[in-house]
C-alpha positions in Angstrom: 0.0 0.0 0.0 1.3 3.4 -0.9 2.0 5.7 2.1 0.0 8.9 2.1 1.4 11.4 4.5 -0.7 13.5 6.9 0.0 16.7 4.9 -1.9 15.2 2.0 -5.0 14.1 3.9 -5.9 13.9 7.5 -9.3 13.4 9.2 -10.2 14.1 12.8 -13.6 14.0 14.5 -14.4 17.3 16.2 -16.6 16.2 19.1 -19.0 18.6 20.8 -18.8 17.7 24.5 -22.4 18.8 25.0 -23.7 16.1 22.6 -24.3 12.7 24.0 -23.0 9.9 21.8 -25.4 7.3 20.4 -24.0 3.8 20.3 -25.1 1.3 17.7 -26.0 -2.2 18.9 -22.9 -4.4 18.2 -23.4 -6.4 15.0 -22.1 -10.0 14.9 -20.1 -11.2 11.9 -19.2 -14.7 10.7 -15.7 -16.0 11.4 -14.7 -15.3 7.7 -15.8 -11.7 7.9 -14.1 -11.1 11.3 -10.9 -12.5 9.8 -11.3 -10.3 6.7 -11.8 -7.2 8.9 -8.8 -8.0 11.0 -6.6 -8.6 8.0 -7.6 -5.4 6.3 -7.3 -3.4 9.5 -3.8 -4.9 10.1 -2.7 -3.8 6.6 -3.9 -0.3 7.2 -2.2 0.0 10.6 1.0 -1.4 9.2 1.0 1.2 6.4 0.4 3.9 9.0 -2.8 4.8 7.3 -5.0 4.5 10.3 -4.5 4.7 14.1 -6.4 3.8 17.2 -9.5 5.9 17.7 -9.4 8.6 20.4 -13.1 8.6 20.9 -14.2 4.9 20.8 -17.7 5.8 22.1 -18.4 7.5 18.7 -17.6 4.4 16.6 -20.2 2.7 14.3 -20.4 -0.9 13.1 -18.3 -2.0 10.1 -20.2 -2.2 6.9 -18.8 -4.8 4.5 -19.5 -4.5 0.8 -18.5 -7.2 -1.6 -16.6 -5.7 -4.5 -17.7 -6.5 -8.0 -15.1 -7.2 -10.6 -14.2 -4.1 -12.5 -11.5 -2.8 -14.8 -10.0 0.5 -15.7 -10.2 1.6 -19.3 -7.7 4.2 -20.6 -9.6 6.5 -22.9 -6.9 9.1 -23.3 -6.1 8.2 -26.9 -9.8 8.2 -27.7 -10.1 11.8 -26.4 -7.0 12.8 -28.5 -8.8 11.6 -31.6 -11.8 13.9 -30.9 -10.6 16.8 -33.1 -7.9 17.9 -30.7 -10.4 18.3 -27.8 -8.8 17.0 -24.5 
């Protein structure tokens, strides 16, 4: 995974202390999904892309979405052929 430094992008949660956090009911996952979440989380931590949350009471459940197969198509040359219009 490519390392993206904090000067490029950084996110923080500005918490208003007057607002009471609402906790979601903990969702249960199958063993396969738990392993997948741990694996992906470990990769992100090892890449220094994420860190431990400072406000764990504000966390929500993980939402897992199965990726469909996709491909990237380079259409740059097609655009060049369009009468010099980029």
